C-alpha positions in Angstrom: -69.9 120.4 79.2 -70.7 116.9 77.9 -74.3 116.1 77.2 -76.1 113.3 75.4 -76.0 112.9 71.7 -79.7 113.7 71.5 -79.2 116.9 73.4 -76.3 117.9 71.2 -78.5 117.4 68.1 -81.0 119.9 69.5 -78.4 122.6 69.7 -78.8 123.3 66.0 -81.8 124.5 64.2 -81.7 124.0 60.5 -81.1 127.6 59.5 -78.1 128.1 61.8 -76.7 124.7 60.7 -76.9 125.6 57.0 -75.4 129.1 57.7 -72.4 127.6 59.6 -71.9 125.0 56.8 -71.9 127.8 54.2 -69.4 129.8 56.4 -66.9 127.1 57.1 -67.8 124.0 55.0 -65.8 122.5 52.2 -66.2 119.3 50.1 -67.9 117.8 53.2 -70.9 120.0 52.7 -73.3 117.4 51.3 -72.4 114.8 54.0 -72.9 117.2 56.8 -76.3 118.4 55.5 -77.6 114.9 55.1 -80.6 114.0 57.3 -78.6 111.2 58.9 -75.8 113.4 60.3 -75.4 114.1 64.0 -73.5 117.0 65.5 -71.1 117.6 68.3 -70.2 121.1 69.6 -68.2 122.7 72.4 -69.9 125.8 73.9 -66.5 127.6 73.9 -66.2 127.2 70.2 -68.4 128.5 67.3 -68.9 125.6 65.0 -69.4 121.8 65.2 -68.3 118.4 64.0 -70.7 116.5 61.8 -70.7 112.7 61.9 -72.7 109.5 61.6 -72.7 106.6 64.1 -72.1 103.3 62.2 -71.0 100.0 63.6 -69.8 101.5 66.9 -67.9 104.3 65.3 -68.4 108.0 64.8 -67.7 108.6 61.1 -66.8 112.3 60.7 -67.4 114.2 57.4 -64.4 116.3 56.8 -62.5 118.8 59.0 -64.3 120.3 62.0 -66.7 122.9 60.7 -65.3 126.0 62.5 -62.6 128.6 62.2 -59.2 127.2 61.2 -57.7 128.2 64.6 -60.4 126.2 66.5 -60.2 122.9 64.6 -57.6 121.3 66.8 -59.3 122.1 70.1 -62.7 121.0 68.8 -61.2 117.7 67.5 -59.5 117.0 70.8 -62.7 117.6 72.7 -64.7 115.4 70.3 -62.1 112.6 70.7 -62.4 112.8 74.5 -66.1 112.6 74.2 -66.2 109.6 71.9 -63.7 107.8 74.2 -66.0 108.4 77.2 -68.9 106.9 75.1 -66.7 103.9 74.1 -67.0 104.6 70.4 -64.2 104.8 67.9 -63.6 107.7 65.5 -63.0 107.7 61.7 -62.6 110.9 59.6 -63.2 110.9 55.9 -62.3 113.6 53.2 -60.1 115.7 55.5 -57.6 118.3 54.4 -53.8 117.7 54.3 -53.2 120.3 57.1 -55.7 118.7 59.4 -54.5 115.2 58.5 -50.9 115.9 59.3 -51.9 117.5 62.6 -54.1 114.5 63.6 -51.3 112.0 62.7 -49.0 113.7 65.2 -51.5 114.7 67.9 -54.3 112.1 67.8 -52.1 109.0 67.1 -53.9 108.6 63.8 -53.4 106.2 60.9 -53.4 108.5 57.8 -54.3 107.4 54.3 -54.3 109.7 51.3 -57.1 108.3 49.2 -58.7 111.1 47.2 -58.4 114.5 45.5 -60.1 117.8 45.7 -60.1 119.7 42.4 -60.0 123.5 42.3 -60.6 125.7 39.3 -60.1 129.5 39.0 -62.9 130.9 36.8 -60.7 133.7 35.8 -58.4 131.1 34.1 -61.0 129.3 32.1 -59.7 126.0 30.7 -61.4 126.7 27.4 -58.9 129.5 26.8 -55.8 127.4 27.5 -53.5 125.9 24.9 -52.8 122.2 24.4 -54.7 119.1 23.4 -56.7 118.8 26.7 -58.1 122.3 26.3 -58.8 121.6 22.6 -60.8 118.5 23.5 -62.9 120.5 25.9 -63.5 123.3 23.3 -64.6 120.7 20.8 -67.0 119.2 23.2 -68.5 122.6 24.1 -68.7 123.5 20.4 -70.5 120.3 19.6 -73.1 120.8 22.3 -73.8 124.3 21.1 -74.1 123.1 17.5 -76.8 120.7 18.6 -78.7 123.7 20.0 -77.9 123.5 23.7 -77.6 126.6 25.8 -77.1 127.2 29.6 -79.2 129.4 31.9 -79.2 130.1 35.6 -82.4 129.3 37.6 -83.0 132.1 40.1 -85.5 130.2 42.2 -88.7 132.1 41.2 -90.4 129.9 38.5 -92.4 126.9 39.6 -92.6 125.5 36.1 -88.8 125.5 35.6 -88.4 124.1 39.1 -90.8 121.2 38.4 -88.9 120.5 35.2 -85.6 120.5 37.1 -87.0 118.1 39.7 -88.1 115.7 36.9 -84.6 115.7 35.5 -83.1 115.0 38.9 -85.6 112.1 39.5 -84.9 110.6 36.1 -81.1 110.9 36.7 -81.4 109.1 40.0 -83.5 106.3 38.5 -81.0 105.9 35.6 -78.0 105.4 37.9 -76.9 101.8 37.6 -74.3 99.5 39.1 -72.5 99.8 42.4 -72.7 103.1 44.1 -70.7 105.2 46.6 -72.0 108.5 47.8 -71.9 110.8 50.9 -75.6 111.7 51.0 -78.9 111.3 49.3 -79.2 113.8 46.5 -81.5 116.8 47.2 -82.1 119.5 44.6 -83.9 122.3 46.4 -83.4 121.6 50.1 -81.4 124.2 52.0 -81.7 126.8 49.4 -79.7 129.5 51.2 -76.3 129.7 49.5 -77.3 127.5 46.6 -77.3 128.2 42.8 -78.7 126.2 39.9 -77.7 126.2 36.3 -79.5 124.2 33.6 -78.9 123.2 30.0 -81.7 123.3 27.4 -82.1 121.8 24.0 -85.2 122.8 22.1 -87.0 123.9 25.3 -86.2 120.6 27.0 -83.9 120.6 30.0 -81.1 118.1 29.5 -78.6 118.9 32.3 -78.2 120.6 35.7 -75.3 121.8 37.8 -75.7 122.7 41.5 -73.4 125.1 43.4 -73.1 125.6 47.2 -71.5 128.6 48.7 -68.1 128.3 50.4 -67.6 131.6 52.2 -64.3 130.5 53.7 -62.9 130.4 50.2 -65.0 133.2 48.6 -66.1 130.7 46.2 -68.4 127.7 45.4 -68.6 124.0 45.7 -69.8 122.3 42.5 -72.0 119.6 44.1 -73.5 117.7 41.2 -73.6 117.5 37.4 -76.9 115.8 36.4 -77.2 114.8 32.7 -80.2 113.1 31.1 -79.7 109.9 29.2 -80.3 111.4 25.7 -78.5 114.8 26.3 -76.3 116.1 23.4 -72.7 115.1 23.4 -70.6 117.6 25.3 -73.4 118.9 27.5 -71.4 118.2 30.7 -68.5 120.3 29.4 -70.8 123.0 28.3 -72.4 123.3 31.7 -69.1 123.5 33.5 -67.6 126.0 31.1 -70.8 128.2 31.2 -70.7 128.2 35.0 -67.0 129.2 35.0 -67.8 132.1 32.6 -70.6 133.3 34.8 -68.5 133.2 37.9 -65.6 135.0 36.1 -67.9 137.9 35.4 -68.5 138.1 39.2 -64.7 138.0 39.8 -64.9 134.7 41.6 -61.5 132.9 41.7 -62.5 129.6 43.4 -64.7 126.7 42.6 -64.0 123.2 44.0 -65.2 119.7 43.1 -64.8 116.6 45.2 -64.0 114.5 46.9 -62.8 112.4 44.0 -61.1 109.0 44.6 -57.5 109.1 43.4 -56.0 106.8 40.9 -54.2 105.0 43.7 -53.5 105.5 47.4 -50.9 108.1 48.2 -49.2 108.8 51.5 -49.9 106.3 54.3 -48.7 106.9 57.9 -49.1 104.6 60.9 -49.2 101.2 59.1 -46.6 98.4 58.6 -45.2 97.7 55.2 -47.4 94.6 54.8 -50.6 96.5 55.9 -49.8 99.3 53.4 -49.5 96.7 50.6 -52.9 95.2 51.6 -54.5 98.6 51.8 -53.3 99.5 48.3 -54.6 96.2 46.9 -58.0 96.6 48.6 -58.3 100.1 47.3 -57.6 99.0 43.7 -60.2 96.3 44.1 -62.8 98.8 45.4 -62.1 101.1 42.5 -62.9 98.4 40.0 -66.0 97.2 41.9 -67.5 100.7 42.4 -66.2 102.2 39.1 -64.5 105.0 41.0 -62.2 106.3 38.2 -64.8 108.1 36.0 -65.1 111.3 38.0 -61.3 111.8 38.2 -61.0 111.4 34.4 -63.9 113.9 33.8 -62.6 116.7 36.1 -58.9 116.4 35.0 -60.1 117.6 31.5 -60.5 121.0 33.0 -56.9 121.2 34.2 -57.6 121.8 37.9 -55.3 122.4 40.8 -55.3 119.2 42.8 -55.2 118.9 46.6 -55.0 115.6 48.5 -57.8 114.3 50.6 -57.4 111.9 53.5 -58.9 109.2 55.7 -58.0 109.3 59.4 -58.2 106.7 62.0 -57.4 108.4 65.4 -55.8 106.4 68.1 -55.0 103.7 65.5 -58.7 102.9 65.2 -58.2 100.8 62.0 -60.1 97.5 62.3 -62.9 95.5 60.7 -65.6 97.5 62.5 -64.0 100.9 61.5 -63.8 99.8 57.8 -67.4 98.5 58.0 -68.5 101.9 59.5 -66.7 103.7 56.7 -68.4 101.8 54.0 -71.8 102.3 55.6 -71.2 106.1 55.9 -70.3 106.2 52.2 -73.6 104.3 51.5 -71.5 101.7 49.6 -73.7 99.0 48.1 -73.6 96.7 45.1 
């Protein structure tokens, strides 16, 4: 059953890969669809595990991409395979259910580091009571008063597509400071299961939101919010609220965002008291260096349901090399 990594990569043509990600993927979608990702599969199981080899470790993006009842078997087979290849394993952005199972069955160090935010479009935060909802309403109102409006791009207009590409390129160039991200940004690659919404002001495109289908949840992953430097105040909120209103008309009840680094590390299993203290201190330092708090503050304005996200180090594979591999997989640079 075991074959070389190169042979395993050839098991997937791009279309079948994208279709399986749309079928079972979650917040790991972008990392798995990155050109740097490799794939492990078991012929007895429909699905795969997506990962990158960094510093002698296989860094896995999220839960195994397969039916829920097959995750454990696929993870065990992958662990055996990596052991035979003498490489360690690190999981990032995994669900609480999979993390708890791995802690008990793979001898894993478990660290709660992030959050997945989920919104129900049928309960639009702009209709809620309270100061937070009022703040979002005011931001949306301000953007509309400045002449902004939101439309969906249906993939059939080369002129609009060119303008969207120009916004994306400008947005990437304007990003400054230390960066952490799962994958290089792509706007129109892997179009199946994608949607694009854009904000205009006086015929000029000033913001974009990209959605990726999550069939397992009958919903969507909100991948990216791209805003131009001189966009009207409140354009980000207007884009999000407009997308929620569109999805509500389709009776969609699920849209997720993430992973978003948490304010601090949560549950930690498998480390000594001293190591836990060091881990929490290092995390707070990383938050400051990479400015990781901005996304959390932005999404909490929409009053989401919050689910924890975890790092896993199976077989106690927590070392200098595994941390180094994790940082490389997150494209962390200053």
